[in-house]
MDAnalysis code that builds the backbone (N, CA, C; Angstrom):
import MDAnalysis as mda
import numpy as np

u = mda.Universe.empty(558, n_residues=186, atom_resindex=np.repeat(np.arange(186), 3), trajectory=True)
u.add_TopologyAttr("name", ["N", "CA", "C"] * 186)
u.add_TopologyAttr("resid", np.arange(1, 187))
u.add_TopologyAttr("resname", ["MET", "GLN", "GLU", "PRO", "ASP", "TRP", "ASN", "GLU", "ILE", "PRO", "SER", "GLY", "ARG", "GLU", "PRO", "GLY", "ALA", "GLY", "ASP", "LEU", "VAL", "TRP", "VAL", "VAL", "LYS", "LYS", "SER", "ARG", "GLY", "ARG", "PHE", "GLY", "ALA", "MET", "GLN", "LYS", "ALA", "GLU", "LYS", "ASP", "GLU", "HIS", "GLY", "LEU", "VAL", "ILE", "ALA", "SER", "TRP", "ILE", "SER", "SER", "MET", "GLY", "THR", "PRO", "LYS", "LEU", "THR", "PHE", "ILE", "THR", "ARG", "ASP", "ASN", "GLU", "MET", "ARG", "ALA", "ILE", "THR", "ALA", "SER", "CYS", "VAL", "ARG", "VAL", "TRP", "ALA", "LYS", "LYS", "GLY", "VAL", "PRO", "ALA", "ASP", "LYS", "GLU", "LEU", "LEU", "ASP", "GLU", "TRP", "SER", "VAL", "ILE", "HIS", "ARG", "VAL", "TRP", "MET", "ASP", "LYS", "THR", "TYR", "VAL", "PRO", "ILE", "ILE", "VAL", "THR", "ARG", "LYS", "LEU", "LYS", "ASP", "LYS", "ARG", "TYR", "ARG", "ARG", "PRO", "GLU", "ALA", "PRO", "PHE", "VAL", "VAL", "SER", "ARG", "ASP", "GLY", "ASN", "SER", "VAL", "LEU", "VAL", "THR", "PRO", "ILE", "THR", "ALA", "PRO", "ALA", "ARG", "GLN", "LEU", "TRP", "LEU", "SER", "GLN", "ASN", "LYS", "VAL", "HIS", "PRO", "ASP", "ASP", "TRP", "GLN", "SER", "LEU", "SER", "SER", "GLY", "ASP", "GLN", "SER", "CYS", "VAL", "SER", "VAL", "ARG", "VAL", "PRO", "GLU", "TRP", "LEU", "ALA", "ARG", "LYS", "GLY", "GLY", "ALA", "TYR", "GLY"])
u.atoms.positions = np.array([
    [90.288, 21.802, 26.308],
    [90.444, 22.286, 24.953],
    [91.794, 21.822, 24.418],
    [91.835, 21.549, 23.149],
    [93.050, 21.063, 22.503],
    [93.889, 22.236, 21.997],
    [95.202, 22.074, 22.093],
    [96.113, 23.126, 21.638],
    [95.932, 23.371, 20.138],
    [95.931, 24.648, 19.712],
    [95.748, 24.949, 18.292],
    [96.907, 24.422, 17.445],
    [96.667, 24.266, 16.144],
    [97.714, 23.896, 15.195],
    [98.486, 25.163, 14.859],
    [99.697, 25.285, 15.388],
    [100.479, 26.522, 15.255],
    [100.953, 26.754, 13.828],
    [100.915, 25.742, 12.973],
    [101.286, 25.919, 11.566],
    [100.251, 26.757, 10.813],
    [99.015, 26.767, 11.306],
    [97.955, 27.523, 10.659],
    [97.854, 28.953, 11.174],
    [98.532, 29.267, 12.279],
    [98.431, 30.592, 12.893],
    [99.730, 31.350, 12.662],
    [99.653, 32.589, 12.151],
    [100.881, 33.363, 11.917],
    [101.650, 33.586, 13.215],
    [102.969, 33.467, 13.161],
    [103.781, 33.676, 14.357],
    [104.225, 35.135, 14.434],
    [104.842, 35.486, 15.537],
    [105.365, 36.827, 15.705],
    [104.331, 37.852, 16.141],
    [103.194, 37.395, 16.562],
    [102.182, 38.332, 17.039],
    [102.448, 38.663, 18.504],
    [102.545, 39.935, 18.816],
    [102.738, 40.359, 20.206],
    [101.388, 40.337, 20.929],
    [101.322, 39.728, 22.110],
    [100.049, 39.683, 22.830],
    [99.706, 41.035, 23.448],
    [98.422, 41.339, 23.468],
    [97.921, 42.565, 24.078],
    [96.531, 42.333, 24.627],
    [95.990, 43.331, 25.281],
    [94.656, 43.215, 25.859],
    [93.640, 42.884, 24.782],
    [92.781, 41.916, 25.058],
    [91.753, 41.491, 24.122],
    [92.145, 40.311, 23.258],
    [93.407, 39.863, 23.325],
    [93.865, 38.714, 22.539],
    [93.688, 37.425, 23.337],
    [93.558, 36.306, 22.615],
    [93.543, 35.000, 23.259],
    [94.945, 34.419, 23.185],
    [95.444, 33.938, 24.328],
    [96.803, 33.401, 24.380],
    [96.793, 31.975, 24.910],
    [97.847, 31.240, 24.526],
    [98.058, 29.858, 24.966],
    [99.436, 29.810, 25.594],
    [99.538, 29.301, 26.825],
    [100.824, 29.203, 27.517],
    [101.585, 28.017, 26.944],
    [102.765, 28.290, 26.355],
    [103.540, 27.230, 25.714],
    [104.728, 26.782, 26.563],
    [105.107, 27.573, 27.570],
    [106.163, 27.156, 28.488],
    [105.990, 27.860, 29.824],
    [106.594, 27.279, 30.843],
    [106.484, 27.787, 32.207],
    [107.335, 29.049, 32.374],
    [106.833, 29.999, 33.140],
    [107.548, 31.245, 33.398],
    [108.363, 31.135, 34.689],
    [109.518, 31.792, 34.705],
    [110.310, 31.854, 35.941],
    [109.968, 33.101, 36.743],
    [109.126, 33.963, 36.188],
    [108.773, 35.230, 36.825],
    [108.008, 35.062, 38.115],
    [108.053, 36.122, 38.918],
    [107.282, 36.168, 40.160],
    [106.186, 37.193, 39.991],
    [105.008, 36.881, 40.504],
    [103.859, 37.735, 40.288],
    [103.140, 38.107, 41.581],
    [103.828, 38.046, 42.698],
    [103.239, 38.430, 43.976],
    [102.061, 37.543, 44.330],
    [100.932, 38.161, 44.630],
    [99.736, 37.430, 45.043],
    [99.006, 36.790, 43.868],
    [99.356, 37.173, 42.652],
    [98.676, 36.614, 41.478],
    [99.158, 35.196, 41.206],
    [98.256, 34.357, 40.767],
    [98.606, 32.973, 40.473],
    [99.304, 32.884, 39.119],
    [100.416, 32.170, 39.090],
    [101.191, 32.007, 37.863],
    [100.533, 30.970, 36.964],
    [100.492, 31.258, 35.667],
    [99.914, 30.337, 34.689],
    [100.838, 29.147, 34.461],
    [100.248, 28.007, 34.209],
    [100.977, 26.783, 33.915],
    [100.904, 26.482, 32.423],
    [101.800, 25.637, 31.965],
    [101.837, 25.241, 30.558],
    [100.480, 24.661, 30.140],
    [100.044, 24.998, 28.938],
    [98.796, 24.568, 28.313],
    [97.546, 25.269, 28.850],
    [97.683, 26.222, 29.750],
    [96.529, 27.035, 30.120],
    [96.330, 28.068, 29.019],
    [95.127, 28.548, 28.891],
    [94.833, 29.533, 27.856],
    [93.736, 30.466, 28.345],
    [93.657, 31.640, 27.719],
    [92.617, 32.569, 28.110],
    [92.705, 33.906, 27.402],
    [91.870, 34.837, 27.836],
    [91.738, 36.164, 27.266],
    [92.588, 37.149, 28.053],
    [93.470, 37.868, 27.367],
    [94.348, 38.845, 28.022],
    [93.509, 40.043, 28.452],
    [93.599, 40.400, 29.738],
    [92.876, 41.558, 30.250],
    [93.819, 42.719, 30.564],
    [95.118, 42.431, 30.697],
    [96.072, 43.507, 30.975],
    [97.475, 43.071, 30.584],
    [98.279, 44.047, 30.213],
    [99.698, 43.798, 29.958],
    [100.480, 44.942, 30.572],
    [101.675, 44.651, 31.037],
    [102.516, 45.662, 31.659],
    [103.968, 45.275, 31.501],
    [104.849, 46.189, 31.868],
    [106.287, 45.948, 31.829],
    [106.779, 45.906, 33.269],
    [107.502, 44.845, 33.635],
    [108.013, 44.715, 35.002],
    [109.122, 45.732, 35.248],
    [109.553, 45.838, 36.489],
    [110.622, 46.777, 36.836],
    [111.942, 46.409, 36.171],
    [112.071, 45.180, 35.722],
    [113.271, 44.737, 35.018],
    [113.130, 44.863, 33.500],
    [111.993, 45.388, 33.038],
    [111.784, 45.601, 31.613],
    [111.208, 44.425, 30.861],
    [110.657, 43.456, 31.569],
    [110.099, 42.262, 30.938],
    [108.593, 42.431, 30.733],
    [108.092, 42.193, 29.511],
    [106.643, 42.271, 29.294],
    [105.912, 41.139, 30.023],
    [104.856, 41.488, 30.720],
    [104.048, 40.529, 31.484],
    [102.592, 40.653, 31.058],
    [101.809, 39.602, 31.294],
    [100.390, 39.562, 30.937],
    [99.559, 39.038, 32.092],
    [98.323, 39.473, 32.125],
    [97.319, 38.874, 32.993],
    [96.188, 38.438, 32.087],
    [95.724, 37.202, 32.261],
    [94.606, 36.727, 31.461],
    [93.618, 35.987, 32.342],
    [92.393, 35.861, 31.829],
    [91.376, 35.095, 32.544],
    [91.139, 33.803, 31.786],
    [90.929, 32.735, 32.542],
    [90.674, 31.426, 31.957],
    [89.172, 31.267, 31.711],
    [88.805, 30.169, 31.099],
    [87.390, 29.883, 30.831],
    [86.601, 29.776, 32.141],
    [87.285, 29.412, 33.244],
    [86.640, 29.284, 34.555],
    [86.625, 30.594, 35.328],
    [86.934, 31.710, 34.667],
    [86.975, 33.048, 35.274],
    [88.001, 33.169, 36.392],
    [89.144, 32.520, 36.222],
    [90.244, 32.656, 37.164],
    [91.337, 33.477, 36.501],
    [91.972, 34.350, 37.279],
    [93.020, 35.208, 36.751],
    [94.371, 34.519, 36.864],
    [95.176, 34.646, 35.804],
    [96.523, 34.090, 35.772],
    [97.486, 35.153, 35.262],
    [98.735, 35.064, 35.689],
    [99.785, 35.976, 35.236],
    [100.901, 35.157, 34.598],
    [101.576, 35.761, 33.606],
    [102.623, 35.049, 32.871],
    [103.525, 36.064, 32.188],
    [104.741, 35.649, 31.911],
    [105.656, 36.447, 31.106],
    [105.210, 36.333, 29.644],
    [105.223, 37.451, 28.925],
    [104.696, 37.472, 27.553],
    [105.446, 36.526, 26.616],
    [106.725, 36.295, 26.856],
    [107.494, 35.412, 25.971],
    [107.122, 33.942, 26.150],
    [106.317, 33.622, 27.149],
    [105.927, 32.238, 27.414],
    [104.583, 31.876, 26.795],
    [103.991, 32.781, 26.027],
    [102.690, 32.517, 25.420],
    [102.750, 32.699, 23.912],
    [101.753, 32.121, 23.241],
    [101.546, 32.344, 21.809],
    [100.129, 32.869, 21.631],
    [99.974, 33.818, 20.743],
    [98.651, 34.375, 20.454],
    [97.944, 33.442, 19.478],
    [96.732, 33.018, 19.818],
    [96.004, 32.131, 18.913],
    [94.732, 32.780, 18.376],
    [94.381, 33.950, 18.860],
    [93.297, 34.749, 18.281],
    [93.584, 36.205, 18.628],
    [93.645, 37.040, 17.622],
    [94.051, 38.433, 17.794],
    [92.843, 39.354, 17.687],
    [92.733, 40.284, 18.636],
    [91.670, 41.276, 18.599],
    [91.815, 42.100, 17.324],
    [90.706, 42.305, 16.634],
    [90.719, 43.099, 15.412],
    [90.918, 42.300, 14.133],
    [91.193, 41.002, 14.238],
    [91.352, 40.151, 13.050],
    [89.995, 39.528, 12.739],
    [89.437, 39.804, 11.554],
    [88.082, 39.314, 11.243],
    [87.922, 37.800, 11.366],
    [88.934, 37.033, 11.025],
    [88.829, 35.572, 11.099],
    [88.666, 35.079, 12.536],
    [89.136, 35.853, 13.503],
    [89.082, 35.454, 14.910],
    [87.860, 36.006, 15.639],
    [86.992, 36.751, 14.953],
    [85.882, 37.453, 15.595],
    [84.929, 36.515, 16.332],
    [84.555, 35.395, 15.742],
    [83.595, 34.480, 16.366],
    [84.143, 33.925, 17.690],
    [85.402, 33.528, 17.693],
    [86.031, 33.005, 18.904],
    [86.139, 34.094, 19.973],
    [86.505, 35.297, 19.571],
    [86.629, 36.398, 20.519],
    [85.271, 36.826, 21.081],
    [84.214, 36.720, 20.289],
    [82.877, 37.034, 20.786],
    [82.467, 36.070, 21.894],
    [82.825, 34.801, 21.731],
    [82.546, 33.800, 22.761],
    [83.278, 34.170, 24.065],
    [84.524, 34.594, 23.934],
    [85.301, 34.957, 25.112],
    [84.879, 36.301, 25.698],
    [84.262, 37.168, 24.918],
    [83.800, 38.443, 25.480],
    [82.676, 38.208, 26.486],
    [81.890, 37.157, 26.281],
    [80.856, 36.796, 27.255],
    [81.520, 36.342, 28.561],
    [82.568, 35.565, 28.456],
    [83.313, 35.119, 29.639],
    [83.913, 36.323, 30.358],
    [84.446, 37.259, 29.594],
    [85.031, 38.474, 30.178],
    [83.961, 39.293, 30.911],
    [82.776, 39.396, 30.331],
    [81.684, 40.151, 30.954],
    [81.281, 39.512, 32.281],
    [81.188, 38.192, 32.322],
    [80.854, 37.484, 33.565],
    [81.935, 37.749, 34.615],
    [83.206, 37.730, 34.191],
    [84.307, 37.993, 35.117],
    [84.202, 39.412, 35.674],
    [83.891, 40.394, 34.826],
    [83.737, 41.774, 35.305],
    [82.575, 41.884, 36.287],
    [81.467, 41.220, 36.008],
    [80.313, 41.255, 36.908],
    [80.677, 40.727, 38.291],
    [81.550, 39.712, 38.337],
    [81.936, 39.099, 39.608],
    [83.011, 39.880, 40.356],
    [83.916, 40.557, 39.652],
    [85.091, 41.128, 40.313],
    [85.107, 42.647, 40.443],
    [84.385, 43.376, 39.607],
    [84.407, 44.836, 39.692],
    [83.615, 45.296, 40.913],
    [84.074, 46.372, 41.547],
    [83.423, 46.893, 42.743],
    [82.802, 48.257, 42.437],
    [81.658, 48.559, 43.055],
    [81.019, 49.854, 42.798],
    [81.665, 50.961, 43.632],
    [81.837, 52.110, 43.016],
    [82.299, 53.304, 43.736],
    [81.417, 54.471, 43.302],
    [81.321, 55.470, 44.154],
    [80.555, 56.669, 43.827],
    [81.550, 57.798, 43.621],
    [81.437, 58.461, 42.487],
    [82.361, 59.537, 42.129],
    [81.573, 60.761, 41.683],
    [82.237, 61.906, 41.784],
    [81.684, 63.127, 41.205],
    [82.567, 63.516, 40.035],
    [81.932, 63.861, 38.943],
    [82.687, 64.275, 37.767],
    [83.121, 65.718, 37.939],
    [84.314, 66.013, 37.489],
    [84.883, 67.352, 37.610],
    [84.244, 68.261, 36.568],
    [83.683, 69.381, 37.032],
    [83.098, 70.355, 36.124],
    [84.184, 71.161, 35.442],
    [83.951, 71.517, 34.185],
    [84.891, 72.369, 33.469],
    [84.811, 73.777, 34.026],
    [85.876, 74.506, 33.867],
    [85.900, 75.916, 34.224],
    [84.851, 76.637, 33.376],
    [84.185, 77.630, 33.943],
    [83.094, 78.306, 33.232],
    [83.509, 78.849, 31.877],
    [84.730, 79.353, 31.775],
    [85.133, 79.957, 30.500],
    [85.341, 78.909, 29.406],
    [85.534, 77.618, 29.788],
    [85.738, 76.562, 28.792],
    [84.518, 75.655, 28.628],
    [83.484, 75.889, 29.381],
    [82.330, 74.995, 29.373],
    [81.551, 75.109, 28.064],
    [81.272, 73.960, 27.505],
    [80.417, 73.882, 26.321],
    [79.161, 73.116, 26.741],
    [78.010, 73.452, 26.184],
    [76.781, 72.769, 26.601],
    [76.816, 71.261, 26.384],
    [77.512, 70.797, 25.331],
    [77.526, 69.359, 25.047],
    [78.492, 68.584, 25.937],
    [79.426, 69.254, 26.595],
    [80.396, 68.563, 27.446],
    [80.720, 69.423, 28.667],
    [79.841, 69.431, 29.691],
    [80.098, 70.284, 30.856],
    [81.154, 69.731, 31.816],
    [81.569, 68.471, 31.618],
    [82.536, 67.854, 32.514],
    [83.880, 67.685, 31.824],
    [84.935, 67.541, 32.619],
    [86.280, 67.386, 32.073],
    [86.423, 65.980, 31.493],
    [86.726, 65.935, 30.190],
    [86.878, 64.694, 29.446],
    [88.181, 64.790, 28.667],
    [88.860, 63.663, 28.472],
    [90.095, 63.674, 27.690],
    [89.805, 64.082, 26.250],
    [90.836, 64.447, 25.531],
    [90.653, 64.907, 24.151],
    [90.009, 63.864, 23.259],
    [90.374, 62.601, 23.476],
    [89.791, 61.552, 22.640],
    [88.426, 61.083, 23.152],
    [87.992, 61.585, 24.303],
    [86.689, 61.229, 24.849],
    [86.638, 59.887, 25.535],
    [87.794, 59.246, 25.749],
    [87.823, 57.915, 26.357],
    [88.141, 57.914, 27.841],
    [88.278, 59.093, 28.474],
    [88.551, 59.187, 29.907],
    [87.801, 60.370, 30.490],
    [87.406, 60.217, 31.755],
    [86.680, 61.268, 32.462],
    [87.398, 61.523, 33.783],
    [87.574, 62.805, 34.135],
    [88.222, 63.174, 35.391],
    [87.179, 63.157, 36.502],
    [87.438, 62.378, 37.554],
    [86.477, 62.221, 38.655],
    [87.179, 62.378, 40.003],
    [86.354, 62.576, 41.024],
    [86.812, 62.612, 42.411],
    [85.960, 61.628, 43.200],
    [86.572, 60.624, 43.857],
    [85.783, 59.696, 44.688],
    [85.191, 60.449, 45.881],
    [83.952, 60.157, 46.252],
    [83.351, 60.893, 47.358],
    [83.984, 60.516, 48.692],
    [84.653, 59.367, 48.770],
    [85.317, 58.964, 50.008],
    [86.718, 59.562, 50.134],
    [87.235, 60.148, 49.062],
    [88.563, 60.775, 49.071],
    [88.500, 62.067, 48.259],
    [87.882, 63.123, 48.816],
    [87.665, 64.345, 48.046],
    [88.941, 65.083, 47.630],
    [90.063, 64.761, 48.247],
    [91.318, 65.422, 47.872],
    [91.973, 64.765, 46.657],
    [91.485, 63.603, 46.264],
    [92.085, 62.872, 45.138],
    [91.265, 63.040, 43.874],
    [91.974, 63.048, 42.774],
    [91.318, 63.035, 41.473],
    [91.933, 61.908, 40.665],
    [91.131, 61.252, 39.851],
    [91.673, 60.214, 38.985],
    [90.920, 60.202, 37.666],
    [91.635, 59.763, 36.645],
    [91.046, 59.609, 35.323],
    [90.514, 58.197, 35.209],
    [89.239, 58.069, 34.904],
    [88.648, 56.759, 34.649],
    [88.522, 56.606, 33.139],
    [89.249, 55.634, 32.595],
    [89.196, 55.408, 31.157],
    [88.134, 54.355, 30.839],
    [87.709, 54.342, 29.607],
    [86.644, 53.447, 29.180],
    [86.992, 51.982, 29.409],
    [88.257, 51.615, 29.257],
    [88.631, 50.207, 29.435],
    [88.778, 49.817, 30.900],
    [88.625, 50.751, 31.836],
    [88.705, 50.438, 33.266],
    [87.350, 50.523, 33.965],
    [86.310, 50.860, 33.219],
    [84.967, 50.989, 33.777],
    [84.098, 49.890, 33.174],
    [83.229, 49.311, 33.989],
    [82.313, 48.274, 33.496],
    [81.529, 48.842, 32.310],
    [81.399, 48.083, 31.226],
    [80.721, 48.592, 30.021],
    [79.294, 49.091, 30.267],
    [78.571, 48.484, 31.202],
    [77.210, 48.933, 31.503],
    [77.202, 50.305, 32.158],
    [78.290, 50.697, 32.815],
    [78.357, 51.961, 33.544],
    [79.021, 53.086, 32.757],
    [79.694, 52.753, 31.661],
    [80.436, 53.778, 30.918],
    [79.511, 54.860, 30.365],
    [78.349, 54.488, 29.873],
    [77.434, 55.464, 29.279],
    [77.015, 56.510, 30.301],
    [76.709, 56.085, 31.531],
    [76.286, 57.047, 32.557],
    [77.444, 57.945, 32.993],
    [78.673, 57.433, 32.920],
    [79.834, 58.240, 33.303],
    [80.220, 59.229, 32.210],
    [80.152, 58.824, 30.961],
    [80.647, 59.667, 29.875],
    [79.625, 60.674, 29.368],
    [78.357, 60.485, 29.685],
    [77.347, 61.431, 29.217],
    [76.359, 61.709, 30.342],
    [75.410, 62.531, 30.086],
    [74.422, 62.877, 31.093],
    [74.785, 64.177, 31.785],
    [73.865, 64.663, 32.615],
    [74.100, 65.947, 33.254],
    [74.279, 65.853, 34.774],
    [74.202, 64.655, 35.331],
    [74.399, 64.505, 36.775],
    [75.889, 64.495, 37.088],
    [76.278, 65.201, 38.136],
    [77.705, 65.235, 38.460],
    [78.125, 64.042, 39.310],
    [77.195, 63.439, 40.049],
    [77.524, 62.304, 40.918],
    [76.990, 61.020, 40.275],
    [77.886, 60.048, 40.073],
    [77.494, 58.786, 39.445],
    [78.138, 57.615, 40.179],
    [77.526, 56.456, 40.044],
    [78.079, 55.217, 40.589],
    [78.572, 54.375, 39.415],
    [79.811, 53.902, 39.527],
    [80.392, 53.078, 38.463],
    [81.091, 51.879, 39.095],
    [81.250, 50.827, 38.301],
    [81.993, 49.650, 38.752],
    [83.352, 49.643, 38.071],
    [84.394, 49.463, 38.891],
    [85.776, 49.469, 38.409],
    [86.523, 48.302, 39.045],
    [87.712, 47.945, 38.515],
    [88.503, 46.894, 39.167],
    [88.853, 47.305, 40.602],
    [88.929, 46.328, 41.467],
    [89.197, 46.612, 42.885],
    [90.516, 47.348, 43.085],
    [91.572, 46.991, 42.332],
    [92.863, 47.646, 42.493],
    [92.763, 49.135, 42.165],
    [91.932, 49.500, 41.195],
    [91.783, 50.907, 40.830],
    [91.017, 51.668, 41.906],
    [90.005, 51.033, 42.472],
    [89.246, 51.660, 43.547],
    [90.121, 51.899, 44.770],
    [90.981, 50.931, 45.093],
    [91.902, 51.098, 46.215],
    [92.921, 52.198, 45.941],
    [93.465, 52.202, 44.737],
    [94.455, 53.203, 44.367],
    [93.870, 54.617, 44.430],
    [92.614, 54.761, 44.022],
    [91.969, 56.063, 44.032],
    [91.438, 56.469, 45.397],
    [91.550, 55.585, 46.393],
    [91.070, 55.911, 47.734],
    [89.568, 55.784, 47.892],
    [88.934, 55.094, 46.971],
    [87.483, 54.979, 46.990],
    [86.997, 53.677, 47.604],
    [87.907, 52.818, 48.020],
    [87.506, 51.492, 48.489],
    [88.517, 51.003, 49.523],
    [88.015, 50.457, 50.603],
    [88.886, 49.831, 51.598],
    [89.720, 50.712, 52.437],
])
C-alpha cells in the first residue's frame, strides 16, 4: 500500500483504539516480547497505553493479522474512528480485526455474579456496570477471583450471551493476556 498524502489529512490527531495509523519513523522504545513496528508499516490500533516512563504506546494489527507495537509519537493517524469520511476504509479493516480476534482470542468459562437480593431487578439479575458495558464474572478455574469483562475485551459474537440472558454460567472468548490475568487460562 502507498503512503497517504499527508497534505489532505488533518494533523494533530491523537491515535486511539479503532484508528488506522501509519508508522512514519522508527521507535527507540522497548516492547518486551511484542514485535516493534518498522517505518512504513500501517494498521488498525487495537490498544493504547502509557508506559512506566509516561510515554504513550500503541499496539496495532497489520493487514496480515500480525501484531506490532510502537510509540505513539512515531505514527500518524490516516483514518479516525467516528469520522464519516473514513467509514468505508474502517469497515474494511473491521473485517481484518474480526479475523484477528477469531484467531487469537481464547475461550473461558465464567459465572456471572448475581446481584444481592435486595438490589435485584428482573431485567438485570447480574452485576453490571452503570453504563452497561461491563459484567462482573468469576472464572470457574479460579473461584476466588473476580474480574470485570468489558465489551471491548470480549469477542463481539459472545458479548450478547454475556450481557443478557438468564444463565449464570457462560463461555466467552477474550484476549489470552486477560484470561491469564484472571486465572482462567494456563
